[in-house]
C-alpha positions in Angstrom: 6.0 -14.8 12.5 4.6 -16.0 16.1 3.8 -19.8 17.0 0.5 -20.6 18.1 0.9 -20.9 21.9 2.9 -17.2 22.1 0.5 -14.8 23.2 0.3 -10.7 22.6 0.5 -8.2 25.4 -3.2 -6.9 25.1 -3.3 -3.3 25.2 -7.6 -3.7 26.3 -7.1 -2.4 29.9 -8.8 -5.0 32.6 -12.4 -3.1 33.1 -13.2 -5.7 35.5 -10.2 -4.9 37.9 -11.3 -1.6 37.9 -14.6 -3.2 39.1 -13.5 -5.4 41.2 -11.1 -3.0 43.1 -12.9 -3.1 47.1 -11.3 0.6 48.3 -11.9 4.3 46.6 -7.9 4.3 46.1 -7.7 0.9 44.9 -10.1 1.8 41.8 -8.4 5.1 41.4 -5.3 3.2 40.8 -6.9 0.8 39.1 -8.5 3.5 36.4 -4.7 5.5 36.2 -3.2 1.8 35.5 -5.6 0.9 32.8 -5.9 4.2 31.7 -2.2 4.2 31.2 -1.9 1.3 29.6 -4.6 1.2 27.2 -2.9 2.6 23.2 -6.6 2.4 21.2 -8.0 5.9 20.9 -11.6 5.1 20.8 -11.3 2.6 23.2 -9.3 4.9 26.0 -12.8 7.3 25.4 -14.9 4.7 26.4 -13.0 3.6 29.4 -12.7 7.3 30.3 -16.2 7.7 30.8 -17.0 4.6 31.9 -14.6 4.8 35.0 -16.3 8.6 35.6 -20.1 7.0 35.7 -19.5 3.9 37.6 -17.1 6.2 40.2 -20.4 8.0 40.5 -23.0 6.2 39.7 -24.4 8.6 36.9 -27.1 7.5 34.9 -25.1 8.4 31.5 -22.6 10.7 30.2 -20.8 12.1 27.0 -17.5 13.3 26.2 -16.7 16.1 23.7 -13.0 17.0 22.6 -11.8 20.1 20.9 -11.3 20.5 17.4 -9.0 23.5 16.3 -7.8 22.8 13.0 -10.1 25.7 11.5 -8.7 28.9 13.7 -11.7 30.6 12.8 -14.0 28.2 13.4 -12.8 25.7 16.7 -15.2 23.6 17.8 -16.5 20.6 20.8 -17.1 17.6 18.3 -18.9 14.9 20.0 -17.2 11.3 20.6 -19.3 9.2 22.8 -22.4 9.0 24.6 -23.1 6.1 27.5 -26.2 5.6 29.2 -27.9 2.8 31.6 -31.3 3.5 30.8 -31.7 4.8 27.0 -29.7 3.2 24.2 -26.1 4.2 23.8 -26.7 4.3 19.4 -27.7 7.4 19.3 -26.8 9.8 16.4 -23.5 12.3 16.6 -25.1 16.0 17.2 -23.2 18.4 15.0 -20.6 20.2 16.7 -20.8 22.6 19.1 -19.6 26.0 18.6 -16.5 27.3 21.4 -19.0 29.6 23.2 -20.5 29.9 26.4 -24.2 29.2 25.3 -24.4 25.8 25.7 -23.5 23.8 28.9 -20.3 22.2 27.3 -19.2 25.1 25.7 -19.0 27.3 28.9 -16.8 24.8 30.6 -14.7 24.6 27.5 -14.6 28.0 27.3 -14.0 29.0 31.1 -12.3 26.0 32.3 -14.7 25.8 35.4 -16.7 22.6 36.4 -20.2 22.8 36.3 -22.2 20.9 38.8 -25.8 21.5 38.1 -28.5 19.9 40.5 -31.4 20.5 38.1 -30.6 21.7 34.8 -34.5 22.8 34.5 -34.0 25.1 37.6 -31.4 27.8 35.8 -32.8 31.1 36.2 -31.8 32.2 32.9 -29.1 34.4 34.6 -26.7 32.4 33.4 -24.4 32.7 30.2 -25.4 29.2 29.2 -28.5 27.1 29.3 -29.4 23.6 29.1 -31.0 22.3 25.7 -34.1 20.3 26.4 -34.5 18.7 22.8 -32.4 16.0 23.7 -34.9 14.9 26.6 -38.0 15.4 24.2 -36.7 13.1 21.5 -36.1 10.5 23.8 -39.1 10.9 27.2 -36.0 11.4 29.2 -35.4 13.6 32.5 -32.3 14.9 32.6 -31.7 16.1 36.6 -28.2 16.4 37.8 -25.5 17.2 35.8 -21.7 17.0 36.1 -19.3 18.9 33.7 -16.2 18.9 33.6 -12.6 20.2 31.6 -10.4 18.0 30.4 -7.3 19.9 30.9 -4.0 19.0 29.4 -0.2 19.7 31.3 0.1 22.8 30.0 -3.8 23.7 31.7 -5.3 24.3 27.8 -9.1 22.3 27.7 -8.4 19.4 24.9 -12.3 18.3 26.0 -14.8 18.5 28.3 -16.5 15.2 30.6 -20.4 15.3 31.1 -22.1 13.1 33.7 -26.3 13.2 33.8 -28.3 12.1 36.6 -26.6 10.3 39.7 -28.3 8.0 40.6 -29.4 6.6 44.3 -29.2 3.0 43.0 -26.8 1.5 41.1 -28.3 -0.8 37.9 -31.7 1.4 37.9 -32.9 2.2 34.7 -34.7 5.5 35.0 -37.7 7.3 33.2 -39.2 10.2 33.0 -41.8 9.8 35.6 -39.3 8.6 38.3 -35.7 10.0 37.4 -36.2 13.5 40.2 -36.8 10.8 42.7 -34.2 8.2 41.8 -31.5 11.4 41.4 -29.4 13.6 43.1 -26.9 16.2 43.1 -23.3 15.5 42.8 -21.3 15.8 46.0 -17.9 18.5 46.3 -15.8 15.3 46.9 -17.0 13.7 44.0 -16.3 16.7 42.6 -13.0 17.1 43.1 -12.6 13.2 42.1 -13.4 13.6 39.0 -11.7 16.6 38.2 -8.6 14.9 39.0 -9.3 11.9 37.2 -10.2 13.8 34.2 -6.9 15.6 34.3 -5.1 12.1 34.2 -8.0 11.4 30.9 -6.8 14.5 29.4 -2.7 13.2 29.7 -4.0 9.8 28.3 -6.0 11.3 25.6 -3.2 13.5 24.5 -0.7 10.7 24.3 -2.8 8.4 22.3 -3.9 11.4 19.9 -0.1 12.5 19.5 0.4 8.6 19.0 -2.0 8.4 16.1 -1.2 11.6 14.5 2.8 10.3 14.5 1.6 6.9 13.0 -0.5 9.5 10.1 2.4 10.8 10.0 4.6 7.7 8.9 1.8 6.5 6.6 1.9 9.7 4.6 5.4 9.8 4.7 4.9 6.3 3.0 2.2 7.0 0.5 4.2 9.6 -0.6 6.9 7.4 -1.2 4.7 4.9 -3.1 3.9 8.2 -5.2 7.6 8.7 -6.2 7.9 4.7 -7.4 4.7 5.2 -9.0 6.1 8.0 -10.8 9.0 6.4 -12.4 7.0 3.4 -13.2 3.4 4.5 -13.8 2.5 1.3 -15.0 2.9 0.2 -12.2 0.0 2.2 -10.8 -1.0 0.7 -7.3 0.5 -2.4 -7.7 2.2 -2.2 -4.2 -1.6 -1.1 -2.6 -3.1 -3.9 -3.7 0.0 -6.1 -3.0 -0.4 -5.1 0.5 -4.3 -6.0 0.6 -3.3 -9.3 -0.7 -0.7 -10.0 2.1 -2.7 -8.8 5.2 -6.0 -10.6 4.2 -4.1 -14.3 3.0 -2.3 -13.4 6.9 -5.7 -12.9 8.4 -6.5 -16.3 6.6 -3.6 -18.1 7.6 -4.3 -16.6 11.1 -7.6 -18.8 11.9 -6.8 -21.7 9.3 -6.3 -25.2 11.7 -5.1 -27.0 8.7 -1.9 -28.2 7.9 2.0 -26.8 8.7 0.3 -23.3 8.4 -2.0 -24.1 12.2 1.2 -23.0 13.9 1.4 -19.6 12.6 -0.6 -16.4 13.9 -0.5 -13.0 13.8 -1.1 -10.4 16.0 -2.2 -7.1 15.1 1.3 -5.7 14.8 3.0 -8.4 12.8 -0.4 -7.6 10.2 0.5 -3.7 10.4 4.2 -4.7 9.8 3.8 -6.6 7.1 1.5 -4.2 5.8 3.8 -1.5 5.5 6.6 -3.6 3.8 4.0 -4.7 1.4 3.2 -1.3 1.1 7.4 -0.3 0.3 8.6 -3.9 -0.8 9.3 -1.7 -4.3 10.5 1.6 -3.1 13.8 0.2 -4.7 13.0 0.7 -8.2 13.8 4.8 -7.4 17.6 3.3 -7.9 16.7 1.7 -11.1 17.6 3.4 -14.3 14.1 4.7 -16.1 15.4 3.3 -19.0 15.6 -0.7 -17.6 12.4 0.0 -15.7 9.9 1.1 -18.2 11.5 -1.4 -21.1 9.2 -2.4 -23.3 10.6 -4.0 -26.0 14.5 -5.5 -26.2 15.7 -2.6 -28.2 15.5 0.9 -26.4 13.6 3.3 -28.8 16.9 5.0 -29.5 18.3 1.7 -30.8 15.7 1.0 -32.5 15.7 4.5 -34.3 19.3 4.0 -35.3 18.7 0.6 -36.6 15.6 1.4 -38.9 17.7 4.4 -40.1 20.8 2.4 -40.6 18.2 -0.3 -43.1 16.5 2.4 -44.4 19.2 3.9 -45.6 20.9 0.5 -46.9 18.2 0.0 -49.0 18.4 4.0 -50.3 22.1 3.1 -51.2 21.2 -0.5 -52.8 18.4 1.4 -55.2 20.6 4.1 -56.2 23.4 1.7 -56.8 21.2 -0.7 -58.7 19.9 2.7 -60.8 23.6 3.5 -61.6 23.9 0.0 -62.7 21.0 0.4 -65.3 22.2 4.0 -66.4 23.8 3.9 -69.9 28.1 4.3 -69.8 28.3 7.6 -71.6 25.7 8.8 -68.7 28.1 7.4 -65.7 31.3 9.1 -67.7 29.4 12.9 -68.0 28.3 12.4 -64.4 31.9 11.5 -63.1 33.1 14.0 -65.7 30.9 16.9 -63.6 33.0 16.1 -60.9 30.0 14.3 -59.1 30.3 11.7 -56.6 29.5 8.2 -56.9 25.2 8.0 -57.5 25.1 5.8 -54.0 27.8 7.7 -52.3 28.3 4.0 -50.6 32.1 2.1 -50.4 30.6 -1.6 -50.0 28.0 -1.0 -52.9 30.9 0.1 -55.2 32.7 -3.4 -53.9 29.5 -4.8 -55.1 30.6 -7.5 -58.2 28.2 -6.8 -61.5 27.3 -10.7 -60.6 25.1 -9.7 -57.2 21.4 -9.4 -57.5 20.5 -6.4 -56.0 16.8 -6.3 -56.0 17.1 -10.0 -54.3 19.3 -8.3 -52.0 16.4 -5.3 -51.7 13.8 -7.5 -50.8 15.7 -9.9 -48.7 16.6 -7.0 -46.5 12.6 -5.6 -46.7 12.0 -9.1 -45.1 14.8 -8.2 -42.2 13.3 -5.7 -41.3 9.9 -7.5 -40.5 12.1 -9.9 -38.9 13.7 -7.6 -37.0 10.0 -5.9 -35.4 8.8 -9.2 -34.6 12.3 -10.4 -33.0 12.6 -6.7 -30.7 9.2 -8.1 -29.0 9.3 -9.9 -25.8 8.3 -13.3 -26.5 9.4 -16.7 -25.2 12.1 -17.6 -28.2 12.0 -21.2 -27.0 8.1 -21.9 -28.0 7.4 -24.2 -31.1 7.1 -21.6 -33.5 10.3 -20.1 -32.8 12.2 -23.3 -32.1 11.7 -24.8 -35.3 13.4 -22.1 -37.1 15.7 -20.3 -34.6 19.1 -21.2 -36.8 17.7 -19.6 -39.5 16.8 -16.8 -37.3 19.9 -16.5 -36.2 21.7 -17.2 -39.5 19.6 -14.0 -41.1 20.8 -11.9 -38.0 24.4 -13.1 -38.9 23.7 -11.5 -42.4 22.9 -8.4 -41.7 25.2 -8.0 -39.5 27.9 -8.7 -42.1 26.3 -5.7 -44.1 28.0 -1.9 -43.9 26.2 0.8 -44.1 27.8 4.6 -45.4 26.7 6.8 -43.2 25.8 11.0 -44.5 29.3 11.2 -42.8 31.2 9.2 -44.9 31.6 7.2 -41.7 31.1 3.2 -42.4 29.3 1.4 -39.6 28.1 -2.0 -39.5 24.2 -2.3 -40.1 23.5 -4.7 -36.9 26.0 -4.2 -34.3 27.0 -7.2 -32.0 25.1 -5.6 -29.0 21.7 -5.2 -30.6 22.1 -9.1 -31.8 22.4 -10.4 -28.4 19.6 -8.0 -27.9 17.1 -9.2 -30.6 17.8 -12.9 -29.2 16.9 -12.5 -26.0 15.5 -15.7 -25.1 12.5 -14.5 -22.8 11.0 -10.6 -22.0 12.5 -7.7 -22.8 15.6 -7.4 -20.8 19.6 -8.6 -21.0 20.7 -10.5 -18.3 22.5 -7.1 -17.3 19.4 -5.1 -17.1 17.9 -8.2 -15.6 20.4 -7.8 -12.3 19.5 -3.9 -12.3 16.0 -4.6 -11.9 16.5 -6.9 -9.2 19.3 -4.9 -7.8 15.8 -2.7 -6.3 15.1 -5.7 -3.4 19.0 -4.4 -2.2 18.0 -0.9 -2.6 14.3 -1.2 -0.8 16.4 -2.9 2.2 19.5 -0.6 2.3 16.3 2.4 2.3 14.4 0.8 5.5 17.5 -0.4 7.1 17.7 3.9 7.6 14.6 3.9 9.1 14.6 3.0 12.9 11.5 0.9 13.3 10.3 -0.2 16.8 9.8 -3.2 18.0 6.7 -4.4 17.1 7.9 -3.5 13.5 11.6 -4.8 13.1 11.1 -6.9 10.9 9.7 -4.0 7.8 13.1 -4.7 6.3 13.3 -8.2 6.1 10.3 -9.0 5.2 10.5 -6.7 2.1 13.9 -8.0 1.1 13.1 -11.5 0.7 9.8 -11.1 -1.1 11.8 -12.2 -4.4 13.2 -15.3 -2.2 12.0 -18.8 -4.0 11.4 -21.6 -1.7 13.9 -24.0 -3.8 16.6 -21.1 -3.4 16.5 -20.1 -6.8 15.3 -16.5 -5.8 17.0 -13.4 -4.8 18.8 -11.5 -3.7 20.2 -14.0 -1.1 19.1 -17.4 -2.4 17.3 -18.0 0.7 15.8 -21.6 1.0 12.0 -22.4 2.9 13.6 -22.4 6.6 15.3 -18.9 5.9 12.6 -17.3 4.5 10.3 -15.4 7.2 6.4 -16.5 6.8 4.9 -12.8 6.2 7.7 -12.9 2.9 6.4 -15.9 1.5 3.1 -14.9 2.0 3.5 -11.4 -0.2 5.6 -13.4 -2.5 1.7 -15.1 -3.3 0.3 -12.0 -3.2 2.8 -10.3 -5.4 3.3 -12.7 -7.9 -0.7 -12.7 -8.6 -1.4 -9.1 -8.5 2.2 -8.6 -11.4 -0.4 -11.4 -13.7 -4.0 -9.6 -13.2 -2.7 -6.0 -12.8 -3.5 -4.0 -16.1 -1.6 -4.6 -18.9 2.0 -3.4 -19.0 4.1 -2.5 -21.6 6.0 -5.8 -21.7 3.2 -8.4 -21.3 -0.6 -8.6 -21.5 -3.1 -8.8 -18.3 -3.7 -12.5 -17.2 -7.4 -13.5 -16.8 -8.0 -14.7 -13.4 -8.2 -18.3 -13.8 -5.1 -18.6 -15.6 -3.1 -16.4 -12.6 -4.2 -19.1 -10.5 -3.0 -22.2 -12.6 0.5 -19.9 -12.9 0.4 -19.9 -8.7 -0.1 -23.5 -9.0 2.6 -24.6 -11.1 5.0 -22.0 -9.5 4.4 -23.6 -5.9 4.0 -27.6 -7.8 8.0 -26.5 -8.7 8.5 -25.0 -5.3 9.0 -21.4 -5.9 5.8 -20.2 -4.1 4.7 -22.2 -1.0 1.6 -24.6 -1.8 0.1 -24.7 1.0 -0.5 -20.4 1.3 -1.5 -20.9 -2.6 -4.1 -23.2 -2.3 -5.8 -21.4 0.9 -5.3 -18.3 -1.7 -7.6 -19.9 -3.8 -10.0 -22.2 -1.7 -10.7 -18.8 -0.1 -10.5 -16.5 -2.8 -8.3 -14.1 -1.2 -8.6 -12.4 -4.4 -11.5 -11.3 -4.1 -10.5 -8.3 -1.6 -9.0 -6.4 -5.1 -13.1 -7.4 -5.8 -11.7 -9.7 -8.7 -14.1 -12.7 -8.9 -13.7 -16.2 -11.0 -15.9 -16.7 -13.7 -16.4 -20.3 -13.1 -15.0 -22.8 -10.4 -11.2 -23.7 -10.8 -10.5 -27.1 -9.3 -6.8 -27.5 -7.4 -4.0 -28.9 -9.9 -1.2 -29.3 -7.0 -1.6 -33.1 -5.7 
């Protein structure tokens, strides 16, 4: 978070200062400083070519970089073209083979410089030739050319700088008709000067490419980390990426707003990258949560459901056998006993039942209880009107089930419904017990501990803290630290809105159904009204329809409920 009056150090070189320098030495120093300051590879290439043209009064130029990604077919890839007389928006030509047949290929292969007074005066004795198709296509006339290798610190060619038509008069637009008389060869001093500049440029390019390579490596690591999370929790596939897109877009909208308290917040490109990384990694700590809890779809775990169903079915069968025993004639019962057979039901509890017990009614009640258990096992809110009125009846039925016993096939007498199962079936909201919920919430601490191990550089130093606070709520009811609004970073408040929205609108999960966009926005407003989420962020999210970054569209206009 940065106040609006903070000035971000610019990474764009001051080309005006380069042009304003009076002496050649001053211009070279200014160019060197600009090359060192430039961090963006595309801007750097533009700066290198523009500076080279300015120093030599060249009408145009192009720049190629060596591509050795395919060792069998290394090539020169076109990067940028500039021209005073032609449009610079030309279609990129295909890669050049890394051989001696083209001007740029020859320079890249040999490391030599080509200083040609007139490319059309080549006598054909050279291994290279000039391709006149460009001139023919654009009705242009190339005369003088200076083609220089860009050598890194080891002496290897990493690119080729190609300057075209050294003009006699700066600012003049050349045509094919006047090109010959208005251009001149490049001087030996200019060649020496440009070789030095090309060397500096090569080092600067190498540095920025290395930086981009490191960034790509780190991005790859983050993507791999996300895949680990999603492999353990497949139902949240794509959640981290969507939250990152929503959060960064909302931060960009905060940056440009001039309304309310949000107007004081502005985010630099580094801070947006910081939020991007924090959002991508905000759920990484789920790797520390047991999968049985992470993917728990119902109140009872599958093995608990199977055990309860087994005991319920076994007890019903034993009661039915006891019912059959009572129907048998005493003489038949005595015959069974004389044969040394066990009690037909083999159930100690059944044997203790008085003859007055209505077995048929008990069996019917058990069958109804089975339907109740299936219903209670689904994640739901028991405080809804549908359950509130009959909750006492439900609890009484569970107590009755808990009082029943069943004799297992191994002779062990067990309770039909254990206290732990009874507690889980009466979970008032969702599918998690309080202990399981704390295990889920611990993912934030796991995330923070993991991110703290990464040596984040200065502009990204807040990544662990932003991710750590994305479940904090403005009224202090969030976790893990119970922070209040003034203590929660604005980036974390932004991520919280994005996280809640995506959790509501994502595809169906085992424990919940997908919520329509209009309903999700209403829930965000309720959360803002209760001081869980930042109300101004929620309003901006709705007014600017930030969710469109995910391709979501409102079916109809929805008026704000905050106010």
